[in-house]
C-alpha positions as CSV (number, residue, x, y, z in Angstrom):
1,M,100.7,89.4,117.8
2,K,99.0,92.5,117.2
3,I,99.9,94.5,114.1
4,M,99.0,98.2,113.6
5,I,99.5,99.1,109.7
6,A,99.1,103.0,108.8
7,G,99.4,104.1,104.8
8,G,97.1,105.3,102.2
9,G,96.4,107.7,99.4
10,T,97.3,105.6,96.6
11,G,96.8,101.8,95.9
12,G,100.6,102.0,95.9
13,H,100.8,102.1,99.6
14,I,97.6,99.8,100.5
15,Y,97.8,96.9,98.3
16,P,101.3,95.8,99.7
17,A,99.9,96.3,102.9
18,L,97.1,94.0,102.6
19,S,99.2,91.3,101.0
20,F,101.5,91.3,103.9
21,L,98.8,91.2,106.4
22,K,96.9,88.3,104.2
23,F,100.3,86.4,104.3
24,V,101.0,86.9,108.2
25,Q,97.6,85.8,109.2
26,K,97.8,82.4,106.9
27,L,100.7,81.8,108.9
28,K,99.5,83.1,112.2
29,P,95.7,82.8,112.3
30,K,95.5,84.4,115.6
31,T,97.2,87.5,114.7
32,Q,95.0,90.5,115.0
33,A,95.1,94.0,112.7
34,L,94.1,97.5,112.7
35,Y,94.7,99.5,109.7
36,V,94.5,103.5,110.1
37,G,93.9,105.8,107.4
38,T,91.9,108.8,106.3
39,K,88.3,109.2,105.2
40,K,89.3,110.7,101.9
41,G,92.0,108.1,100.9
42,L,91.5,105.0,98.8
43,E,92.3,103.0,101.7
44,S,88.6,104.1,103.2
45,K,87.3,102.0,100.5
46,I,89.6,99.3,99.9
47,V,90.6,98.4,103.4
48,P,87.1,97.6,104.8
49,E,86.2,95.8,101.4
50,A,89.2,93.5,102.2
51,G,87.8,92.7,105.7
52,V,90.4,94.7,107.9
53,P,89.2,96.6,110.7
54,F,89.8,100.3,109.9
55,K,90.1,103.7,111.7
56,T,90.7,107.1,110.5
57,I,92.4,110.1,111.6
58,K,92.2,113.8,110.1
59,V,95.7,114.7,108.7
60,Q,96.7,116.1,105.7
61,G,100.2,116.7,103.5
62,F,102.6,119.8,103.4
63,R,102.1,122.1,100.5
64,R,105.1,122.7,98.7
65,S,104.3,126.1,98.1
66,L,104.0,129.0,101.1
67,T,100.6,129.1,102.0
68,W,98.7,129.5,105.1
69,K,97.0,125.9,104.7
70,N,100.7,124.6,106.0
71,L,99.9,126.1,109.5
72,Q,96.3,124.1,109.3
73,T,98.7,121.0,108.2
74,I,100.8,121.5,111.4
75,Y,97.8,121.9,113.9
76,L,96.2,118.7,111.9
77,F,99.3,117.0,112.5
78,L,99.6,117.7,116.2
79,E,95.8,116.6,116.5
80,S,96.0,113.6,114.5
81,V,99.2,112.1,116.7
82,K,96.8,112.5,119.9
83,Q,94.3,110.8,118.0
84,S,97.0,108.3,117.0
85,K,98.1,107.8,120.7
86,I,94.5,107.1,121.8
87,L,94.2,104.3,119.0
88,I,97.4,102.6,119.7
89,K,96.5,102.6,123.7
90,N,93.2,101.1,122.7
91,F,94.4,98.7,120.3
92,K,97.6,97.9,122.1
93,P,99.7,96.6,118.9
94,D,103.0,94.6,119.3
95,I,104.3,96.6,116.4
96,V,103.3,99.8,114.3
97,L,104.1,99.2,110.5
98,G,104.2,102.4,108.1
99,M,103.6,101.8,104.7
100,G,103.7,105.4,103.2
101,G,101.5,108.4,102.9
102,Y,101.2,111.4,105.2
103,V,98.5,109.3,107.4
104,A,101.8,107.2,108.5
105,G,103.6,109.8,109.8
106,S,101.1,111.0,112.4
107,V,100.9,107.1,113.5
108,L,104.5,106.0,113.5
109,Y,105.6,109.1,115.3
110,A,102.7,108.5,118.0
111,A,104.0,104.8,118.4
112,V,107.6,105.9,118.8
113,K,106.6,108.4,121.4
114,L,104.7,105.4,123.2
115,N,107.7,103.2,123.0
116,V,105.9,100.5,120.6
117,P,108.4,99.1,117.9
118,T,108.0,100.6,114.3
119,V,108.9,99.5,110.9
120,I,108.5,101.7,107.8
121,H,108.1,100.0,104.2
122,E,109.4,102.3,100.9
123,Q,108.1,100.8,97.8
124,N,109.7,103.1,95.6
125,S,113.0,103.8,94.5
126,V,112.9,107.6,95.5
127,P,111.8,107.9,99.3
128,G,108.6,109.8,100.1
129,I,108.8,112.7,102.2
130,T,107.0,111.0,105.2
131,N,109.5,108.3,105.2
132,K,112.2,110.5,104.8
133,V,111.2,112.0,108.0
134,L,110.1,108.8,110.0
135,N,113.6,107.5,109.1
136,Y,115.3,109.3,112.1
137,Y,112.6,107.8,114.6
138,V,111.7,104.4,113.8
139,D,113.5,101.2,114.4
140,K,113.6,99.4,110.8
141,V,113.3,100.4,107.0
142,A,112.3,98.1,104.7
143,I,113.0,98.7,100.9
144,S,111.8,97.3,97.5
145,F,114.7,98.8,95.3
146,R,118.3,98.5,96.6
147,C,119.3,102.0,95.2
148,V,117.0,103.5,97.6
149,E,119.4,102.2,100.6
150,R,121.5,105.4,100.7
151,S,118.5,107.7,101.2
152,F,118.1,106.1,105.0
153,S,120.2,105.7,108.0
154,K,122.9,103.2,107.8
155,G,121.9,99.9,110.1
156,K,118.3,100.5,109.9
157,V,117.9,99.4,106.3
158,V,116.8,95.9,105.0
159,F,116.0,94.8,101.5
160,T,112.6,93.1,101.3
161,G,111.0,93.9,98.1
162,N,107.4,94.6,97.8
163,P,105.2,92.2,100.1
164,R,102.8,92.5,97.0
165,A,105.3,90.3,94.9
166,Q,104.9,87.2,97.1
167,E,100.9,87.0,96.8
168,V,101.3,87.5,92.9
169,A,104.0,84.8,92.7
170,D,101.9,82.0,93.9
171,I,98.9,82.7,91.3
172,G,99.1,80.0,88.4
173,K,97.4,79.8,84.9
174,S,93.7,79.8,84.8
175,D,90.9,80.7,82.4
176,I,90.2,84.3,83.6
177,L,90.5,85.9,80.1
178,K,87.2,84.1,79.1
179,M,85.6,86.3,81.7
180,Y,86.3,89.0,79.4
181,D,85.7,86.9,75.9
182,L,89.1,86.6,75.4
183,D,90.9,83.3,73.9
184,P,93.5,82.2,76.8
185,R,95.6,80.4,74.3
186,C,96.1,83.4,72.3
187,L,99.0,86.2,72.9
188,T,97.5,89.1,74.9
189,V,98.7,92.3,76.2
190,V,96.9,94.0,79.4
191,I,97.2,97.9,79.5
192,F,96.3,100.2,82.7
193,G,96.8,103.5,84.1
194,G,97.2,102.8,87.8
195,S,94.4,102.2,90.3
196,R,92.9,105.8,89.1
197,G,93.5,105.6,85.5
198,A,95.4,107.9,83.0
199,L,94.2,110.5,80.5
200,K,97.1,110.4,78.3
201,I,96.9,106.4,78.1
202,N,93.5,106.6,77.3
203,Q,94.0,109.4,74.8
204,A,96.8,107.1,73.0
205,L,94.5,103.8,73.1
206,V,91.7,105.6,71.6
207,E,94.2,106.4,68.9
208,A,95.4,103.0,68.7
209,L,92.2,101.2,68.4
210,P,92.1,101.0,64.5
211,R,95.8,99.5,64.3
212,F,95.1,97.0,66.8
213,A,92.0,95.6,65.1
214,E,94.8,94.4,62.4
215,K,96.7,92.4,64.9
216,N,96.9,88.7,65.8
217,Y,96.8,89.3,69.5
218,Q,94.3,90.4,71.9
219,V,94.4,93.9,73.8
220,L,92.7,93.9,77.3
221,Y,92.5,97.7,78.3
222,V,91.5,99.0,81.7
223,S,90.5,102.6,81.6
224,G,90.2,103.4,85.2
225,E,86.5,104.4,86.2
226,R,86.4,107.9,85.9
227,Y,87.5,107.8,82.5
228,Y,85.3,105.0,81.0
229,E,82.4,107.1,81.0
230,E,84.3,109.8,78.9
231,F,85.2,107.4,76.3
232,Q,82.6,104.9,76.6
233,E,80.9,105.6,72.9
234,K,84.1,104.9,71.3
235,F,85.1,102.0,73.6
236,Q,81.7,100.2,72.9
237,Q,82.2,100.9,69.0
238,A,85.5,99.2,69.1
239,E,84.5,96.2,70.8
240,M,81.3,95.6,68.5
241,Q,83.7,95.9,66.0
242,M,87.0,93.8,66.9
243,K,86.8,90.7,68.6
244,N,90.4,90.9,69.8
245,I,89.8,94.2,72.1
246,R,88.1,94.2,75.3
247,I,87.6,97.2,77.5
248,V,86.7,97.7,81.2
249,P,86.7,100.5,84.0
250,Y,88.1,98.2,86.6
251,I,89.8,94.7,87.2
252,K,89.2,93.5,90.6
253,Q,91.2,90.3,89.7
254,M,94.4,92.2,88.3
255,A,96.8,89.8,89.7
256,E,95.2,86.8,88.1
257,V,94.8,88.6,84.9
258,L,98.4,89.6,84.9
259,A,99.4,85.6,85.6
260,N,97.8,84.9,82.4
261,V,98.9,87.5,79.6
262,D,102.0,87.9,77.7
263,L,102.5,91.7,78.5
264,M,101.7,94.5,80.6
265,V,101.8,98.0,79.7
266,G,101.1,100.7,82.3
267,R,102.3,103.2,84.5
268,A,105.8,102.3,86.7
269,G,104.0,102.5,90.2
270,A,105.9,100.2,92.6
271,T,103.1,97.5,93.1
272,S,102.5,97.1,89.3
273,I,106.4,96.6,89.3
274,A,106.3,94.2,92.3
275,E,103.1,92.4,90.6
276,M,105.1,92.2,87.0
277,T,108.6,91.1,88.1
278,S,107.0,88.4,90.5
279,L,105.3,86.8,87.5
280,G,108.3,87.3,85.0
281,L,106.3,89.4,82.8
282,P,108.1,91.7,79.9
283,G,106.4,95.1,80.2
284,I,106.1,98.5,78.7
285,L,106.3,101.1,81.4
286,I,105.0,105.0,81.0
287,P,106.2,106.7,84.1
288,S,103.7,109.5,85.4
289,P,105.3,113.0,85.3
290,F,102.9,113.7,88.0
291,V,104.6,111.9,91.1
292,T,106.8,113.4,93.9
293,S,110.6,113.5,93.0
294,D,109.7,111.8,89.4
295,H,110.1,108.5,91.2
296,Q,108.3,106.3,88.6
297,T,110.8,107.3,85.9
298,K,113.3,105.9,88.4
299,N,111.4,103.0,89.0
300,A,111.2,102.4,85.5
301,Q,114.7,103.0,84.7
302,S,116.0,100.1,87.1
303,L,114.1,97.6,84.8
304,V,115.0,98.9,81.5
305,N,118.8,98.6,82.9
306,V,118.4,94.8,83.2
307,G,116.4,94.5,79.8
308,A,113.0,93.8,81.5
309,V,110.9,96.5,80.1
310,K,110.9,99.2,77.4
311,K,110.3,102.6,78.5
312,I,108.2,105.3,76.9
313,A,108.0,108.8,78.2
314,D,104.7,110.3,78.7
315,Q,104.9,113.3,76.3
316,D,106.3,110.6,73.6
317,L,103.0,108.5,74.0
318,N,100.6,108.3,71.4
319,G,98.7,105.6,69.4
320,E,101.6,105.0,66.9
321,S,104.3,104.8,69.6
322,L,102.1,102.5,71.6
323,V,101.4,100.0,68.8
324,A,104.9,100.2,67.8
325,A,106.3,99.0,71.6
326,I,103.7,96.2,72.0
327,D,104.5,94.7,68.3
328,G,108.2,95.0,68.8
329,I,107.9,92.8,72.0
330,L,104.9,90.5,71.5
331,L,105.7,89.8,67.7
332,N,109.6,89.0,68.8
333,S,109.2,85.7,70.5
334,K,113.0,85.8,71.4
335,L,113.2,89.2,72.9
336,C,109.7,88.4,74.7
337,K,111.5,85.4,76.4
338,Q,114.8,87.3,77.1
339,M,112.8,90.5,78.8
340,A,110.6,87.9,80.6
341,A,113.6,86.2,82.1
342,A,115.3,89.6,83.2
343,S,111.8,90.6,84.5
344,K,111.8,87.5,86.8
345,G,115.4,88.0,88.0
346,E,114.1,91.2,89.3
347,G,111.2,89.6,91.4
348,V,111.3,88.8,95.1
349,P,108.9,85.9,95.8
350,D,109.7,85.8,99.4
351,A,109.3,89.6,100.4
352,A,106.3,89.3,102.8
353,Q,108.3,86.6,104.4
354,R,111.4,89.0,104.8
355,L,109.3,91.9,106.2
356,L,107.7,89.5,108.7
357,D,111.5,88.2,109.9
358,I,112.0,92.0,110.6
359,V,108.8,92.5,112.3
360,E,109.3,89.2,114.4
361,K,112.8,90.2,115.3
362,L,111.3,93.5,117.0
363,V,108.5,91.9,118.7
364,K,110.7,89.6,120.3
């Protein structure tokens, strides 16, 4: 089977795609893949590093305001459809899978015009603009949150969950925390702000450092590479003075780290939620206010409703509220276990298989 995947811009589109591809190639080693993205997106770094063949097209998203740049966007879209058709004709995929981001719009539209079977995967509780449009053209729509079903055409939608969940669910306990000079036997919270980091979370963490020094749990903080240098002096001082705190710019093996901690604190991106629920981790989610349609708030609320997470609004986040929220869960073992069970109940450990089932039915 030949699979072409299109999607990018953020890790939330890229990592589920790579998890799905990894799952498929493990079951079907002869599967060939081609990932299509843009030079500017994170996919241009992450996908080649994963060893997946990668091609780019030139395309950009629409601006929400009236601007001449939208005329350029239309021109680039038409040109990118032509580029996509060439890639499709050369690769000859059995199916094209769109994982979100405007690059998927061009590739999936081209595939439809060439009569190649198509599937889009929506990771969030609020559909992206690209997937909203593609909904009218593609064969099937896979979703990760049941509440988003009403946003797509009836009869096309299949609930699969996020493929990242299945990859993470298989990860077991290890001594990975020792890599960060932390004790695997001690209660540990990991805090991060998404693939690029988050300024507000960094600021709250710096405020919280003196408070964390008094705690009997460990803190592993992932600042994001672009913020690490800005706060480096304060971070290094904290690490020298406090044995229970470790701060790094980036963690490559985040899934394995999550499998070995007791609480996750971070943004409410779809991939983070898939990882957290597949492992049955309780969480504290701080939705980003800078995303389309405020979808992270809706992502988080779906887990608040079942008792799996606590939510802190971005404007309410500071050192005091962060530490109070962590203490309220980690230092209450009964609540921690209840939240973990609720989180596990929201996980979809066979998400990649469900998506593969859709693909195989269309290919046949």
